[in-house]
Structure formats: structure tokens, C-alpha cells
N, C-alpha and C positions, 0 to 999 in steps of 0.2 A: 504494500500500500504506500502510495506517495501522498504526503500531506503537506500543503502549503501552510507554514506557520504564520503567515501574514506579516512577517517582520524581515523579509528578505532571505529567510532560511526555509528549509523544508526537512521533513523527516521521511526516511524510508524504513518501513517496519513490516514484519511478517514472521510467520513460522514455517520453516522449510519442511517439506514432506520427508518421511523416512527414506533413507537411501539416496538422498540428494547431496551428500557432502561433496565438496570440490570447490574449484575456483571458477568464477564467472565474470567475464569482462562486461562492464556496464558503461554506457555513454548517455549522459543527460544533455539535452539540447534545450536552450532557452531562447525564445524569439519574442521580440517586442516591436517588430517593424523596422528596426534599424539594422542594416546589413553591416557586418556579418552576424549570424546567430552566434551565441556563446555556447561552447561545448565543454563539458567536464567528463573525463574518463577516469575510471578506477576499476579495481578488481574486488569483487565481493567474494569473501571466503566464507564458506559454510562448513562448520566442523561437525563431525559425527558425534551424536549424543552418546553418553555412557549407557551401558546396558545393565539391567537388573539380572543378576545371575543366581539368585536364591530360589529355594523351593517355595511352594505354596504355603500359606498359613496353616497352622494346626489348630483345630477347633475341638475343645473338650466340653462336653455337656454333663452337668449333674442335674438333679431334680430341681434345683433352685437357681442355678447360675449358668452362664455361658462364658467360657474363657477362650480368648483368641490369643495365640502366640505367633509372632512373626519375627524371623531373623532376616533382615534385608542385607544383601551384599551387592555391591556395585563394582563393575569392572570398567576400567578406562576404555575408551573407544579403540577399535582396531585401526592402526595407521593405514592410510590408503596410499 
């Protein structure tokens, strides 16, 4: 999403889809009727998210209570 902040700046924001890690060339062009247009190029780097590597939660029931036990483990992303 590209948002004009109204003060001469803008924000690019979003959430990348799974499996889209990598480098992407981007060029933004601004035109106001005065030649030439202004161009700004940069490389957008999308990093791979870490992955949860733990097993599912353990649920134990008794006649009055429900207990949930979770051990979360996280692995760093695999380098591309």
C-alpha cells in the first residue's frame, strides 16, 4: 500500500505472502506537469519469517478444570 502522508512524504507498507522472500527492484515516479518527472529507485528486501518448530499443545482435562500446556520453539529462517 502506498500512502501519501500529505507532508511531502509517503509510506509504503504491507505484509508479504509466505515464500516471497528476496530482493525486488522498485522505481517510484512523481509527475507534477513539469518535465522531467522525478524518479527514485531502490531495492526492497523481504526477509523470510522465522518458523515455529514445536509440537502441538497438550491439553489435560479433569472433572473441574482444563489445563493447556504449550512449549513454543522458534527456528531462524533458512538462508536463501
